A tleap script that builds the chain and sets N, CA, C and O, in Angstrom:
source leaprc.protein.ff14SB
mol = sequence {
  NMET SER ILE LYS PHE PHE SER PHE SER ALA
  LEU PHE ALA ILE ALA LEU LEU SER LEU VAL
  GLY CYS LYS GLN ASP ASP GLU GLY VAL ILE
  PRO ASN THR GLY SER VAL ASP PHE ARG ASP
  ALA LEU VAL GLY ASN TYR VAL GLY THR MET
  GLN GLN GLY SER TRP SER MET SER ASN PRO
  ILE PRO TYR ASP THR THR TYR ALA TYR SER
  PHE SER VAL GLN LYS HIE THR SER ALA PRO
  ASP SER ILE VAL VAL ASP GLY ARG THR TYR
  PRO LEU ASP THR THR LEU SER PHE TYR TYR
  SER PRO TYR PRO GLY ASN ILE ASP GLN LEU
  ASP PHE ARG ASN ASP SER CYS PHE ILE TYR
  LEU ARG SER GLY GLY LEU GLY GLY TYR SER
  PHE THR LEU ARG GLN GLY ARG LYS CGLN
}
set mol.1.N position { -25.152 19.650 -60.522 }
set mol.1.CA position { -24.447 19.812 -59.277 }
set mol.1.C position { -25.124 19.048 -58.156 }
set mol.1.O position { -24.438 18.518 -57.283 }
set mol.2.N position { -26.423 18.975 -58.151 }
set mol.2.CA position { -27.133 18.259 -57.114 }
set mol.2.C position { -26.903 16.759 -57.230 }
set mol.2.O position { -26.891 16.062 -56.216 }
set mol.3.N position { -26.720 16.245 -58.450 }
set mol.3.CA position { -26.448 14.820 -58.618 }
set mol.3.C position { -25.066 14.485 -58.071 }
set mol.3.O position { -24.884 13.444 -57.439 }
set mol.4.N position { -24.079 15.371 -58.312 }
set mol.4.CA position { -22.731 15.148 -57.774 }
set mol.4.C position { -22.771 15.187 -56.243 }
set mol.4.O position { -22.135 14.366 -55.582 }
set mol.5.N position { -23.510 16.130 -55.690 }
set mol.5.CA position { -23.616 16.245 -54.232 }
set mol.5.C position { -24.302 15.016 -53.646 }
set mol.5.O position { -23.894 14.507 -52.601 }
set mol.6.N position { -25.368 14.534 -54.337 }
set mol.6.CA position { -26.094 13.357 -53.876 }
set mol.6.C position { -25.207 12.120 -53.925 }
set mol.6.O position { -25.198 11.336 -52.975 }
set mol.7.N position { -24.467 11.929 -54.999 }
set mol.7.CA position { -23.613 10.750 -55.109 }
set mol.7.C position { -22.457 10.820 -54.104 }
set mol.7.O position { -22.069 9.795 -53.544 }
set mol.8.N position { -21.914 11.995 -53.873 }
set mol.8.CA position { -20.859 12.156 -52.873 }
set mol.8.C position { -21.403 11.846 -51.482 }
set mol.8.O position { -20.734 11.175 -50.697 }
set mol.9.N position { -22.610 12.326 -51.164 }
set mol.9.CA position { -23.233 12.063 -49.870 }
set mol.9.C position { -23.503 10.584 -49.684 }
set mol.9.O position { -23.302 10.047 -48.595 }
set mol.10.N position { -23.957 9.921 -50.739 }
set mol.10.CA position { -24.251 8.486 -50.657 }
set mol.10.C position { -22.971 7.690 -50.414 }
set mol.10.O position { -22.957 6.774 -49.592 }
set mol.11.N position { -21.903 8.032 -51.121 }
set mol.11.CA position { -20.622 7.348 -50.914 }
set mol.11.C position { -20.105 7.567 -49.495 }
set mol.11.O position { -19.605 6.636 -48.864 }
set mol.12.N position { -20.223 8.773 -49.000 }
set mol.12.CA position { -19.782 9.095 -47.646 }
set mol.12.C position { -20.577 8.301 -46.613 }
set mol.12.O position { -19.999 7.800 -45.649 }
set mol.13.N position { -21.894 8.176 -46.799 }
set mol.13.CA position { -22.749 7.425 -45.872 }
set mol.13.C position { -22.412 5.943 -45.902 }
set mol.13.O position { -22.380 5.295 -44.856 }
set mol.14.N position { -22.157 5.396 -47.092 }
set mol.14.CA position { -21.795 3.980 -47.210 }
set mol.14.C position { -20.454 3.721 -46.518 }
set mol.14.O position { -20.283 2.706 -45.843 }
set mol.15.N position { -19.519 4.634 -46.690 }
set mol.15.CA position { -18.210 4.488 -46.048 }
set mol.15.C position { -18.347 4.499 -44.531 }
set mol.15.O position { -17.712 3.701 -43.841 }
set mol.16.N position { -19.170 5.394 -44.016 }
set mol.16.CA position { -19.382 5.445 -42.566 }
set mol.16.C position { -20.029 4.170 -42.043 }
set mol.16.O position { -19.634 3.642 -41.004 }
set mol.17.N position { -21.040 3.673 -42.781 }
set mol.17.CA position { -21.706 2.444 -42.360 }
set mol.17.C position { -20.759 1.255 -42.370 }
set mol.17.O position { -20.854 0.382 -41.506 }
set mol.18.N position { -19.855 1.208 -43.328 }
set mol.18.CA position { -18.930 0.084 -43.374 }
set mol.18.C position { -17.920 0.142 -42.227 }
set mol.18.O position { -17.450 -0.897 -41.764 }
set mol.19.N position { -17.587 1.337 -41.773 }
set mol.19.CA position { -16.658 1.467 -40.649 }
set mol.19.C position { -17.326 1.160 -39.313 }
set mol.19.O position { -16.717 0.511 -38.462 }
set mol.20.N position { -18.555 1.607 -39.112 }
set mol.20.CA position { -19.230 1.469 -37.837 }
set mol.20.C position { -20.129 0.252 -37.795 }
set mol.20.O position { -20.429 -0.244 -36.709 }
set mol.21.N position { -20.569 -0.245 -38.931 }
set mol.21.CA position { -21.556 -1.309 -38.949 }
set mol.21.C position { -21.016 -2.663 -38.536 }
set mol.21.O position { -21.789 -3.502 -38.073 }
set mol.22.N position { -19.741 -2.911 -38.680 }
set mol.22.CA position { -19.190 -4.219 -38.340 }
set mol.22.C position { -18.712 -4.230 -36.896 }
set mol.22.O position { -17.985 -3.341 -36.452 }
set mol.23.N position { -19.133 -5.243 -36.188 }
set mol.23.CA position { -18.676 -5.395 -34.815 }
set mol.23.C position { -17.856 -6.671 -34.745 }
set mol.23.O position { -18.319 -7.738 -35.148 }
set mol.24.N position { -16.647 -6.561 -34.237 }
set mol.24.CA position { -15.788 -7.728 -34.145 }
set mol.24.C position { -16.059 -8.469 -32.845 }
set mol.24.O position { -16.521 -7.888 -31.864 }
set mol.25.N position { -15.764 -9.754 -32.858 }
set mol.25.CA position { -15.894 -10.560 -31.653 }
set mol.25.C position { -14.826 -10.171 -30.637 }
set mol.25.O position { -13.676 -9.923 -30.999 }
set mol.26.N position { -15.207 -10.120 -29.387 }
set mol.26.CA position { -14.270 -9.794 -28.317 }
set mol.26.C position { -13.964 -11.027 -27.475 }
set mol.26.O position { -13.833 -10.921 -26.256 }
set mol.27.N position { -13.850 -12.183 -28.098 }
set mol.27.CA position { -13.629 -13.410 -27.353 }
set mol.27.C position { -12.280 -13.416 -26.647 }
set mol.27.O position { -12.167 -13.959 -25.548 }
set mol.28.N position { -11.266 -12.831 -27.250 }
set mol.28.CA position { -9.927 -12.845 -26.667 }
set mol.28.C position { -9.705 -11.787 -25.602 }
set mol.28.O position { -8.651 -11.771 -24.966 }
set mol.29.N position { -10.665 -10.908 -25.393 }
set mol.29.CA position { -10.512 -9.827 -24.429 }
set mol.29.C position { -11.003 -10.286 -23.063 }
set mol.29.O position { -12.121 -10.785 -22.931 }
set mol.30.N position { -10.163 -10.115 -22.050 }
set mol.30.CA position { -10.542 -10.460 -20.682 }
set mol.30.C position { -11.260 -9.265 -20.074 }
set mol.30.O position { -10.730 -8.154 -20.095 }
set mol.31.N position { -12.453 -9.471 -19.533 }
set mol.31.CA position { -13.192 -8.338 -18.965 }
set mol.31.C position { -12.498 -7.788 -17.724 }
set mol.31.O position { -11.862 -8.535 -16.979 }
set mol.32.N position { -12.619 -6.512 -17.509 }
set mol.32.CA position { -12.044 -5.864 -16.333 }
set mol.32.C position { -12.982 -6.109 -15.149 }
set mol.32.O position { -14.096 -5.588 -15.113 }
set mol.33.N position { -12.525 -6.896 -14.197 }
set mol.33.CA position { -13.364 -7.251 -13.056 }
set mol.33.C position { -13.154 -6.321 -11.871 }
set mol.33.O position { -13.784 -6.512 -10.831 }
set mol.34.N position { -12.300 -5.334 -11.992 }
set mol.34.CA position { -12.052 -4.398 -10.905 }
set mol.34.C position { -10.601 -3.977 -10.920 }
set mol.34.O position { -9.782 -4.524 -11.659 }
set mol.35.N position { -10.301 -3.006 -10.101 }
set mol.35.CA position { -8.937 -2.517 -10.055 }
set mol.35.C position { -8.080 -3.404 -9.155 }
set mol.35.O position { -8.594 -4.119 -8.295 }
set mol.36.N position { -6.792 -3.346 -9.365 }
set mol.36.CA position { -5.844 -4.120 -8.574 }
set mol.36.C position { -5.614 -3.404 -7.248 }
set mol.36.O position { -5.422 -2.188 -7.224 }
set mol.37.N position { -5.631 -4.139 -6.164 }
set mol.37.CA position { -5.424 -3.578 -4.834 }
set mol.37.C position { -3.925 -3.550 -4.538 }
set mol.37.O position { -3.281 -4.600 -4.541 }
set mol.38.N position { -3.363 -2.381 -4.285 }
set mol.38.CA position { -1.931 -2.247 -4.041 }
set mol.38.C position { -1.498 -3.000 -2.790 }
set mol.38.O position { -0.318 -3.316 -2.642 }
set mol.39.N position { -2.422 -3.288 -1.896 }
set mol.39.CA position { -2.074 -3.960 -0.639 }
set mol.39.C position { -1.818 -5.448 -0.828 }
set mol.39.O position { -1.222 -6.083 0.042 }
set mol.40.N position { -2.262 -6.021 -1.956 }
set mol.40.CA position { -2.068 -7.451 -2.185 }
set mol.40.C position { -0.599 -7.848 -2.113 }
set mol.40.O position { -0.273 -8.916 -1.594 }
set mol.41.N position { 0.282 -7.010 -2.622 }
set mol.41.CA position { 1.718 -7.324 -2.601 }
set mol.41.C position { 2.306 -7.273 -1.193 }
set mol.41.O position { 3.373 -7.840 -0.958 }
set mol.42.N position { 1.643 -6.612 -0.261 }
set mol.42.CA position { 2.168 -6.458 1.095 }
set mol.42.C position { 1.701 -7.553 2.043 }
set mol.42.O position { 2.364 -7.834 3.041 }
set mol.43.N position { 0.575 -8.167 1.740 }
set mol.43.CA position { -0.048 -9.141 2.632 }
set mol.43.C position { 0.804 -10.402 2.730 }
set mol.43.O position { 1.291 -10.917 1.723 }
set mol.44.N position { 0.979 -10.894 3.967 }
set mol.44.CA position { 1.718 -12.136 4.169 }
set mol.44.C position { 2.377 -12.174 5.532 }
set mol.44.O position { 2.137 -11.323 6.388 }
set mol.45.N position { 3.219 -13.188 5.712 }
set mol.45.CA position { 3.973 -13.347 6.955 }
set mol.45.C position { 5.383 -12.817 6.767 }
set mol.45.O position { 6.008 -13.030 5.729 }
set mol.46.N position { 5.872 -12.126 7.782 }
set mol.46.CA position { 7.203 -11.536 7.765 }
set mol.46.C position { 8.014 -12.127 8.914 }
set mol.46.O position { 7.510 -12.285 10.026 }
set mol.47.N position { 9.273 -12.451 8.635 }
set mol.47.CA position { 10.159 -13.030 9.637 }
set mol.47.C position { 11.370 -12.120 9.766 }
set mol.47.O position { 11.964 -11.716 8.767 }
set mol.48.N position { 11.736 -11.799 11.018 }
set mol.48.CA position { 12.875 -10.918 11.248 }
set mol.48.C position { 13.198 -10.802 12.723 }
set mol.48.O position { 13.301 -11.803 13.432 }
set mol.49.N position { 13.355 -9.574 13.174 }
set mol.49.CA position { 13.744 -9.321 14.564 }
set mol.49.C position { 12.872 -8.239 15.189 }
set mol.49.O position { 12.247 -7.434 14.499 }
set mol.50.N position { 12.851 -8.251 16.513 }
set mol.50.CA position { 12.243 -7.168 17.276 }
set mol.50.C position { 13.295 -6.692 18.280 }
set mol.50.O position { 13.917 -7.489 18.982 }
set mol.51.N position { 13.470 -5.404 18.325 }
set mol.51.CA position { 14.387 -4.803 19.288 }
set mol.51.C position { 13.572 -3.895 20.194 }
set mol.51.O position { 12.783 -3.080 19.716 }
set mol.52.N position { 13.759 -4.034 21.492 }
set mol.52.CA position { 13.085 -3.186 22.462 }
set mol.52.C position { 14.134 -2.551 23.364 }
set mol.52.O position { 15.133 -3.175 23.722 }
set mol.53.N position { 13.886 -1.312 23.716 }
set mol.53.CA position { 14.822 -0.617 24.578 }
set mol.53.C position { 14.139 0.487 25.347 }
set mol.53.O position { 13.076 0.972 24.960 }
set mol.54.N position { 14.763 0.876 26.442 }
set mol.54.CA position { 14.232 1.991 27.231 }
set mol.54.C position { 15.344 2.576 28.088 }
set mol.54.O position { 16.384 1.956 28.309 }
set mol.55.N position { 15.094 3.772 28.556 }
set mol.55.CA position { 16.013 4.478 29.438 }
set mol.55.C position { 15.202 5.503 30.204 }
set mol.55.O position { 14.271 6.093 29.655 }
set mol.56.N position { 15.539 5.721 31.458 }
set mol.56.CA position { 14.871 6.770 32.226 }
set mol.56.C position { 15.867 7.376 33.210 }
set mol.56.O position { 16.869 6.756 33.566 }
set mol.57.N position { 15.573 8.588 33.635 }
set mol.57.CA position { 16.456 9.266 34.592 }
set mol.57.C position { 16.443 8.563 35.947 }
set mol.57.O position { 17.455 8.564 36.648 }
set mol.58.N position { 15.320 7.968 36.323 }
set mol.58.CA position { 15.241 7.285 37.610 }
set mol.58.C position { 15.988 5.946 37.593 }
set mol.58.O position { 16.403 5.462 38.646 }
set mol.59.N position { 16.160 5.346 36.416 }
set mol.59.CA position { 16.926 4.112 36.272 }
set mol.59.C position { 17.866 4.291 35.082 }
set mol.59.O position { 17.517 3.922 33.961 }
set mol.60.N position { 19.054 4.852 35.312 }
set mol.60.CA position { 19.939 5.214 34.201 }
set mol.60.C position { 20.575 4.031 33.472 }
set mol.60.O position { 21.284 4.236 32.486 }
set mol.61.N position { 20.340 2.797 33.931 }
set mol.61.CA position { 20.866 1.643 33.211 }
set mol.61.C position { 19.898 1.336 32.062 }
set mol.61.O position { 18.747 0.974 32.307 }
set mol.62.N position { 20.354 1.475 30.817 }
set mol.62.CA position { 19.434 1.273 29.696 }
set mol.62.C position { 19.080 -0.198 29.512 }
set mol.62.O position { 19.877 -1.090 29.804 }
set mol.63.N position { 17.887 -0.423 29.030 }
set mol.63.CA position { 17.414 -1.755 28.686 }
set mol.63.C position { 17.410 -1.853 27.171 }
set mol.63.O position { 16.856 -0.986 26.495 }
set mol.64.N position { 18.018 -2.896 26.632 }
set mol.64.CA position { 18.069 -3.065 25.188 }
set mol.64.C position { 18.186 -4.546 24.877 }
set mol.64.O position { 19.132 -5.194 25.324 }
set mol.65.N position { 17.262 -5.085 24.136 }
set mol.65.CA position { 17.291 -6.491 23.766 }
set mol.65.C position { 16.769 -6.667 22.345 }
set mol.65.O position { 15.919 -5.907 21.881 }
set mol.66.N position { 17.285 -7.671 21.672 }
set mol.66.CA position { 16.856 -8.003 20.314 }
set mol.66.C position { 16.622 -9.508 20.245 }
set mol.66.O position { 17.421 -10.287 20.765 }
set mol.67.N position { 15.540 -9.913 19.610 }
set mol.67.CA position { 15.250 -11.336 19.473 }
set mol.67.C position { 14.514 -11.597 18.164 }
set mol.67.O position { 14.010 -10.677 17.519 }
set mol.68.N position { 14.464 -12.875 17.787 }
set mol.68.CA position { 13.763 -13.271 16.562 }
set mol.68.C position { 12.276 -13.014 16.730 }
set mol.68.O position { 11.716 -13.192 17.812 }
set mol.69.N position { 11.648 -12.594 15.644 }
set mol.69.CA position { 10.242 -12.214 15.725 }
set mol.69.C position { 9.593 -12.401 14.366 }
set mol.69.O position { 10.227 -12.172 13.336 }
set mol.70.N position { 8.342 -12.814 14.355 }
set mol.70.CA position { 7.581 -12.888 13.103 }
set mol.70.C position { 6.240 -12.198 13.319 }
set mol.70.O position { 5.702 -12.190 14.426 }
set mol.71.N position { 5.712 -11.619 12.245 }
set mol.71.CA position { 4.438 -10.921 12.316 }
set mol.71.C position { 3.732 -11.050 10.980 }
set mol.71.O position { 4.341 -11.399 9.968 }
set mol.72.N position { 2.438 -10.764 10.992 }
set mol.72.CA position { 1.658 -10.883 9.762 }
set mol.72.C position { 1.096 -9.523 9.361 }
set mol.72.O position { 0.845 -8.656 10.197 }
set mol.73.N position { 0.910 -9.369 8.063 }
set mol.73.CA position { 0.312 -8.168 7.485 }
set mol.73.C position { -0.947 -8.600 6.749 }
set mol.73.O position { -0.912 -9.515 5.926 }
set mol.74.N position { -2.069 -7.932 7.051 }
set mol.74.CA position { -3.353 -8.241 6.423 }
set mol.74.C position { -3.989 -6.958 5.919 }
set mol.74.O position { -3.677 -5.865 6.392 }
set mol.75.N position { -4.890 -7.105 4.947 }
set mol.75.CA position { -5.648 -5.955 4.462 }
set mol.75.C position { -6.739 -5.618 5.471 }
set mol.75.O position { -7.373 -6.512 6.032 }
set mol.76.N position { -6.952 -4.334 5.698 }
set mol.76.CA position { -8.067 -3.900 6.540 }
set mol.76.C position { -9.337 -4.077 5.724 }
set mol.76.O position { -9.397 -3.646 4.573 }
set mol.77.N position { -10.349 -4.704 6.305 }
set mol.77.CA position { -11.540 -5.047 5.528 }
set mol.77.C position { -12.411 -3.854 5.159 }
set mol.77.O position { -13.059 -3.866 4.113 }
set mol.78.N position { -12.436 -2.824 6.002 }
set mol.78.CA position { -13.349 -1.709 5.706 }
set mol.78.C position { -12.640 -0.414 5.310 }
set mol.78.O position { -13.308 0.561 4.967 }
set mol.79.N position { -11.329 -0.379 5.348 }
set mol.79.CA position { -10.582 0.816 4.934 }
set mol.79.C position { -9.679 0.434 3.759 }
set mol.79.O position { -8.692 -0.272 3.961 }
set mol.80.N position { -9.988 0.878 2.546 }
set mol.80.CA position { -9.258 0.434 1.359 }
set mol.80.C position { -7.824 0.945 1.254 }
set mol.80.O position { -7.091 0.523 0.360 }
set mol.81.N position { -7.411 1.839 2.140 }
set mol.81.CA position { -6.037 2.330 2.094 }
set mol.81.C position { -5.240 1.896 3.324 }
set mol.81.O position { -4.145 2.410 3.552 }
set mol.82.N position { -5.766 0.961 4.123 }
set mol.82.CA position { -5.122 0.590 5.379 }
set mol.82.C position { -4.781 -0.894 5.429 }
set mol.82.O position { -5.396 -1.727 4.763 }
set mol.83.N position { -3.769 -1.188 6.252 }
set mol.83.CA position { -3.393 -2.570 6.528 }
set mol.83.C position { -3.395 -2.782 8.034 }
set mol.83.O position { -3.421 -1.826 8.808 }
set mol.84.N position { -3.367 -4.044 8.437 }
set mol.84.CA position { -3.330 -4.404 9.851 }
set mol.84.C position { -2.052 -5.201 10.093 }
set mol.84.O position { -1.825 -6.232 9.459 }
set mol.85.N position { -1.220 -4.717 11.014 }
set mol.85.CA position { 0.020 -5.384 11.381 }
set mol.85.C position { -0.024 -5.655 12.874 }
set mol.85.O position { -0.112 -4.725 13.676 }
set mol.86.N position { 0.037 -6.930 13.249 }
set mol.86.CA position { -0.015 -7.326 14.666 }
set mol.86.C position { -1.196 -6.694 15.401 }
set mol.86.O position { -1.058 -6.274 16.550 }
set mol.87.N position { -2.339 -6.625 14.754 }
set mol.87.CA position { -3.537 -6.092 15.388 }
set mol.87.C position { -3.651 -4.585 15.362 }
set mol.87.O position { -4.641 -4.042 15.853 }
set mol.88.N position { -2.674 -3.888 14.804 }
set mol.88.CA position { -2.707 -2.414 14.701 }
set mol.88.C position { -2.986 -1.981 13.286 }
set mol.88.O position { -2.423 -2.538 12.343 }
set mol.89.N position { -3.844 -0.997 13.121 }
set mol.89.CA position { -4.206 -0.498 11.799 }
set mol.89.C position { -3.302 0.671 11.414 }
set mol.89.O position { -3.071 1.593 12.196 }
set mol.90.N position { -2.797 0.600 10.176 }
set mol.90.CA position { -1.952 1.666 9.631 }
set mol.90.C position { -2.513 2.116 8.287 }
set mol.90.O position { -2.621 1.300 7.372 }
set mol.91.N position { -2.873 3.387 8.142 }
set mol.91.CA position { -3.218 3.894 6.807 }
set mol.91.C position { -1.914 4.130 6.034 }
set mol.91.O position { -0.934 4.616 6.599 }
set mol.92.N position { -1.907 3.788 4.757 }
set mol.92.CA position { -0.699 3.941 3.945 }
set mol.92.C position { -0.875 5.035 2.913 }
set mol.92.O position { -1.977 5.248 2.408 }
set mol.93.N position { 0.209 5.730 2.596 }
set mol.93.CA position { 0.177 6.700 1.512 }
set mol.93.C position { 0.746 6.044 0.254 }
set mol.93.O position { 0.988 4.837 0.240 }
set mol.94.N position { 0.959 6.826 -0.792 }
set mol.94.CA position { 1.403 6.268 -2.070 }
set mol.94.C position { 2.829 5.727 -2.017 }
set mol.94.O position { 3.228 4.968 -2.900 }
set mol.95.N position { 3.603 6.103 -1.003 }
set mol.95.CA position { 4.972 5.593 -0.882 }
set mol.95.C position { 5.036 4.358 0.005 }
set mol.95.O position { 6.126 3.908 0.357 }
set mol.96.N position { 3.881 3.801 0.371 }
set mol.96.CA position { 3.775 2.634 1.248 }
set mol.96.C position { 4.408 2.914 2.607 }
set mol.96.O position { 5.097 2.068 3.177 }
set mol.97.N position { 4.160 4.114 3.109 }
set mol.97.CA position { 4.708 4.544 4.389 }
set mol.97.C position { 3.625 5.167 5.257 }
set mol.97.O position { 2.595 5.635 4.772 }
set mol.98.N position { 3.895 5.157 6.554 }
set mol.98.CA position { 3.042 5.830 7.529 }
set mol.98.C position { 3.977 6.475 8.541 }
set mol.98.O position { 4.921 5.844 9.014 }
set mol.99.N position { 3.711 7.730 8.868 }
set mol.99.CA position { 4.515 8.428 9.866 }
set mol.99.C position { 3.596 9.330 10.676 }
set mol.99.O position { 2.817 10.108 10.124 }
set mol.100.N position { 3.702 9.210 11.994 }
set mol.100.CA position { 2.878 10.028 12.877 }
set mol.100.C position { 3.707 10.400 14.092 }
set mol.100.O position { 4.286 9.532 14.745 }
set mol.101.N position { 3.765 11.679 14.393 }
set mol.101.CA position { 4.490 12.180 15.559 }
set mol.101.C position { 3.628 13.252 16.218 }
set mol.101.O position { 3.718 14.428 15.864 }
set mol.102.N position { 2.785 12.846 17.187 }
set mol.102.CA position { 1.870 13.816 17.790 }
set mol.102.C position { 2.585 14.936 18.541 }
set mol.102.O position { 2.091 16.062 18.597 }
set mol.103.N position { 3.727 14.634 19.107 }
set mol.103.CA position { 4.567 15.662 19.732 }
set mol.103.C position { 5.986 15.132 19.812 }
set mol.103.O position { 6.193 13.924 19.698 }
set mol.104.N position { 6.978 16.006 20.004 }
set mol.104.CA position { 8.389 15.576 19.999 }
set mol.104.C position { 8.633 14.431 20.982 }
set mol.104.O position { 8.150 14.448 22.114 }
set mol.105.N position { 9.380 13.457 20.530 }
set mol.105.CA position { 9.706 12.307 21.358 }
set mol.105.C position { 8.813 11.112 21.114 }
set mol.105.O position { 9.150 9.998 21.515 }
set mol.106.N position { 7.680 11.319 20.465 }
set mol.106.CA position { 6.775 10.207 20.143 }
set mol.106.C position { 6.722 10.018 18.634 }
set mol.106.O position { 6.425 10.947 17.883 }
set mol.107.N position { 7.013 8.808 18.213 }
set mol.107.CA position { 7.051 8.496 16.782 }
set mol.107.C position { 6.353 7.173 16.556 }
set mol.107.O position { 6.561 6.216 17.303 }
set mol.108.N position { 5.533 7.119 15.537 }
set mol.108.CA position { 4.893 5.892 15.077 }
set mol.108.C position { 5.149 5.838 13.575 }
set mol.108.O position { 4.606 6.649 12.825 }
set mol.109.N position { 5.972 4.890 13.131 }
set mol.109.CA position { 6.416 4.865 11.742 }
set mol.109.C position { 6.335 3.451 11.191 }
set mol.109.O position { 6.648 2.485 11.886 }
set mol.110.N position { 5.911 3.337 9.931 }
set mol.110.CA position { 5.864 2.060 9.227 }
set mol.110.C position { 6.308 2.301 7.786 }
set mol.110.O position { 5.861 3.253 7.148 }
set mol.111.N position { 7.178 1.448 7.280 }
set mol.111.CA position { 7.668 1.558 5.902 }
set mol.111.C position { 7.763 0.180 5.277 }
set mol.111.O position { 8.174 -0.782 5.926 }
set mol.112.N position { 7.378 0.091 4.006 }
set mol.112.CA position { 7.589 -1.105 3.209 }
set mol.112.C position { 8.606 -0.759 2.135 }
set mol.112.O position { 8.469 0.245 1.437 }
set mol.113.N position { 9.626 -1.598 2.008 }
set mol.113.CA position { 10.639 -1.434 0.967 }
set mol.113.C position { 10.924 -2.795 0.377 }
set mol.113.O position { 11.325 -3.716 1.087 }
set mol.114.N position { 10.718 -2.924 -0.922 }
set mol.114.CA position { 10.906 -4.193 -1.632 }
set mol.114.C position { 10.123 -5.299 -0.933 }
set mol.114.O position { 8.893 -5.271 -0.943 }
set mol.115.N position { 10.800 -6.270 -0.328 }
set mol.115.CA position { 10.106 -7.374 0.334 }
set mol.115.C position { 10.202 -7.281 1.855 }
set mol.115.O position { 10.010 -8.282 2.545 }
set mol.116.N position { 10.494 -6.104 2.382 }
set mol.116.CA position { 10.705 -5.939 3.818 }
set mol.116.C position { 9.749 -4.918 4.426 }
set mol.116.O position { 9.241 -4.028 3.744 }
set mol.117.N position { 9.518 -5.074 5.733 }
set mol.117.CA position { 8.665 -4.173 6.491 }
set mol.117.C position { 9.437 -3.683 7.712 }
set mol.117.O position { 10.134 -4.460 8.364 }
set mol.118.N position { 9.312 -2.408 8.015 }
set mol.118.CA position { 10.006 -1.742 9.107 }
set mol.118.C position { 8.966 -1.000 9.939 }
set mol.118.O position { 8.241 -0.157 9.412 }
set mol.119.N position { 8.885 -1.308 11.243 }
set mol.119.CA position { 7.913 -0.667 12.133 }
set mol.119.C position { 8.670 -0.121 13.343 }
set mol.119.O position { 9.359 -0.869 14.036 }
set mol.120.N position { 8.541 1.172 13.592 }
set mol.120.CA position { 9.254 1.817 14.695 }
set mol.120.C position { 8.259 2.585 15.559 }
set mol.120.O position { 7.525 3.439 15.061 }
set mol.121.N position { 8.236 2.282 16.846 }
set mol.121.CA position { 7.401 2.991 17.816 }
set mol.121.C position { 8.319 3.552 18.898 }
set mol.121.O position { 9.157 2.828 19.435 }
set mol.122.N position { 8.171 4.811 19.215 }
set mol.122.CA position { 8.981 5.443 20.244 }
set mol.122.C position { 8.102 6.380 21.040 }
set mol.122.O position { 7.271 7.098 20.483 }
set mol.123.N position { 8.292 6.367 22.349 }
set mol.123.CA position { 7.601 7.334 23.199 }
set mol.123.C position { 8.583 7.796 24.264 }
set mol.123.O position { 9.452 7.043 24.703 }
set mol.124.N position { 8.429 9.017 24.658 }
set mol.124.CA position { 9.326 9.543 25.690 }
set mol.124.C position { 9.422 11.047 25.618 }
set mol.124.O position { 8.747 11.717 24.836 }
set mol.125.N position { 10.283 11.538 26.461 }
set mol.125.CA position { 10.491 12.977 26.551 }
set mol.125.C position { 11.830 13.240 27.213 }
set mol.125.O position { 12.806 12.530 26.970 }
set mol.126.N position { 11.869 14.261 28.046 }
set mol.126.CA position { 13.130 14.646 28.668 }
set mol.126.C position { 13.587 13.671 29.750 }
set mol.126.O position { 14.785 13.571 30.015 }
set mol.127.N position { 12.656 12.948 30.380 }
set mol.127.CA position { 13.024 12.065 31.486 }
set mol.127.C position { 13.319 10.641 31.084 }
set mol.127.O position { 13.700 9.833 31.931 }
set mol.128.N position { 13.158 10.308 29.826 }
set mol.128.CA position { 13.435 8.956 29.382 }
set mol.128.C position { 12.665 8.631 28.120 }
set mol.128.O position { 11.952 9.471 27.571 }
set mol.129.N position { 12.821 7.400 27.669 }
set mol.129.CA position { 12.130 6.972 26.458 }
set mol.129.C position { 12.041 5.456 26.429 }
set mol.129.O position { 12.733 4.769 27.180 }
set mol.130.N position { 11.195 4.945 25.566 }
set mol.130.CA position { 11.147 3.525 25.250 }
set mol.130.C position { 10.867 3.395 23.760 }
set mol.130.O position { 10.223 4.253 23.157 }
set mol.131.N position { 11.362 2.308 23.177 }
set mol.131.CA position { 11.144 2.113 21.747 }
set mol.131.C position { 10.989 0.635 21.440 }
set mol.131.O position { 11.424 -0.232 22.198 }
set mol.132.N position { 10.361 0.377 20.312 }
set mol.132.CA position { 10.233 -0.960 19.741 }
set mol.132.C position { 10.494 -0.841 18.251 }
set mol.132.O position { 9.896 -0.011 17.567 }
set mol.133.N position { 11.384 -1.672 17.762 }
set mol.133.CA position { 11.716 -1.709 16.338 }
set mol.133.C position { 11.495 -3.120 15.844 }
set mol.133.O position { 12.166 -4.052 16.289 }
set mol.134.N position { 10.549 -3.286 14.917 }
set mol.134.CA position { 10.289 -4.577 14.295 }
set mol.134.C position { 10.655 -4.469 12.824 }
set mol.134.O position { 10.247 -3.536 12.132 }
set mol.135.N position { 11.421 -5.428 12.366 }
set mol.135.CA position { 11.730 -5.467 10.934 }
set mol.135.C position { 11.734 -6.913 10.470 }
set mol.135.O position { 12.220 -7.809 11.161 }
set mol.136.N position { 11.180 -7.115 9.287 }
set mol.136.CA position { 11.080 -8.469 8.771 }
set mol.136.C position { 11.020 -8.519 7.274 }
set mol.136.O position { 10.694 -7.536 6.609 }
set mol.137.N position { 11.340 -9.685 6.749 }
set mol.137.CA position { 11.300 -9.926 5.318 }
set mol.137.C position { 10.135 -10.862 5.022 }
set mol.137.O position { 9.901 -11.823 5.756 }
set mol.138.N position { 9.417 -10.584 3.964 }
set mol.138.CA position { 8.242 -11.369 3.600 }
set mol.138.C position { 8.637 -12.776 3.191 }
set mol.138.O position { 9.589 -12.973 2.436 }
set mol.139.N position { 7.897 -13.751 3.696 }
set mol.139.CA position { 8.154 -15.174 3.374 }
set mol.139.C position { 7.349 -15.612 2.191 }
set mol.139.O position { 7.436 -16.768 1.779 }
savepdb mol mol.pdb
quit
């Protein structure tokens, strides 16, 4: 019985060595140099329009104008989840959006959808408001 056990153990050890002992060449494998930055797809120049408007109780004639506008999107160098648009820093969530409303009437919003960027800023209250809407398509 000990000879059968010894021969079985020897065969098992040889089988293990043959499975683990050979190392294949990894020439075709590209080394992982780091993770992909989700902001890379957003970076670039955007061309579109800017709309500005305002209204106040003291001047009830509203101001509203739209004109051609271009802006750039860059990665923030020290914040890995933020981008810089026209000199303003925006942290992004997983939906590529930013929304901030410190109190009613004030909105700071940024959204990326497909190849477009939408930026909306609004401030105001009961006596009036002003807004800026920038939207553009990536070039």
